[in-house]
C-alpha positions as CSV (number, residue, x, y, z in Angstrom):
1,M,-7.2,-44.4,1.6
2,S,-10.9,-44.3,0.9
3,Q,-12.6,-42.0,-1.5
4,L,-14.3,-40.1,1.3
5,A,-10.9,-39.5,3.1
6,R,-9.4,-38.1,-0.2
7,E,-12.3,-35.8,-0.7
8,R,-12.1,-34.6,2.9
9,E,-8.4,-33.9,2.4
10,T,-9.0,-32.1,-0.8
11,V,-11.7,-30.0,0.8
12,Q,-9.4,-29.2,3.7
13,E,-6.6,-28.1,1.4
14,R,-9.0,-25.9,-0.5
15,L,-10.2,-24.4,2.7
16,V,-6.6,-23.5,3.7
17,Q,-6.1,-22.0,0.3
18,I,-9.3,-19.9,0.5
19,S,-8.3,-18.8,4.0
20,R,-4.9,-17.6,2.7
21,E,-6.5,-15.8,-0.1
22,R,-9.0,-14.1,2.3
23,D,-6.1,-13.1,4.6
24,T,-4.2,-11.6,1.6
25,A,-7.3,-9.7,0.5
26,L,-7.8,-8.3,4.0
27,R,-4.2,-7.2,4.2
28,V,-4.4,-5.5,0.8
29,S,-7.7,-3.8,1.8
30,E,-6.2,-2.6,5.1
31,N,-3.1,-1.3,3.2
32,R,-5.3,0.6,0.7
33,C,-7.3,2.1,3.6
34,R,-4.1,3.3,5.3
35,A,-2.7,4.7,2.0
36,W,-6.0,6.5,1.3
37,E,-6.0,8.0,4.8
38,M,-2.4,9.1,4.5
39,H,-3.1,10.6,1.1
40,R,-6.1,12.5,2.5
41,I,-3.9,13.9,5.4
42,Q,-1.1,14.9,3.0
43,S,-3.7,16.6,0.7
44,A,-5.1,18.6,3.7
45,E,-1.6,19.6,4.8
46,Q,-0.7,20.7,1.2
47,E,-4.0,22.6,1.0
48,N,-3.3,24.4,4.3
49,Y,0.3,25.3,3.1
50,L,-1.0,26.7,-0.2
51,Q,-3.7,28.6,1.6
52,D,-1.1,30.2,3.9
53,Q,1.0,31.1,0.8
54,I,-2.0,32.7,-0.8
55,E,-2.8,34.7,2.3
56,A,0.8,35.9,2.6
57,G,0.8,36.9,-1.1
58,L,-2.4,38.8,-0.6
59,V,-1.0,40.7,2.3
60,E,2.1,41.5,0.3
61,I,0.0,42.7,-2.6
62,H,-2.1,44.9,-0.3
63,H,1.1,46.4,1.2
64,L,2.6,47.1,-2.2
65,N,-0.7,48.6,-3.4
66,N,-0.7,50.9,-0.4
67,L,2.8,52.0,-1.3
68,L,1.9,52.7,-4.9
69,H,-1.5,54.3,-4.2
70,P,-1.4,55.8,-0.7
71,I,-4.6,57.1,0.7
72,P,-4.1,60.8,1.4
73,R,-4.9,61.8,4.9
74,T,-7.1,64.8,5.3
75,V,-6.0,67.7,7.4
76,P,-8.0,67.6,10.6
77,V,-10.3,70.5,11.1
78,Y,-11.1,71.5,14.7
79,P,-14.1,73.8,14.8
80,E,-12.9,75.7,17.9
81,V,-9.4,76.3,16.6
82,G,-9.7,76.3,12.8
83,P,-7.5,74.5,10.1
């Protein structure tokens, strides 16, 4: 085998190795992008859930506050009839 043929074979082997490394890097990058997107979606869902819990808690607090401190209703006064 000539020197040129050996060099060509070495270069081809290196090209295959580099192609495999590139493919692996692409798969890792795609997996990271998918994981980031899933994390973003889960974070938004968790945020929505917590916001709903806060809103429900505020409604309950408002309800309890109205029970503790009711607003007295004024007696209606009708000018034609009186109190």
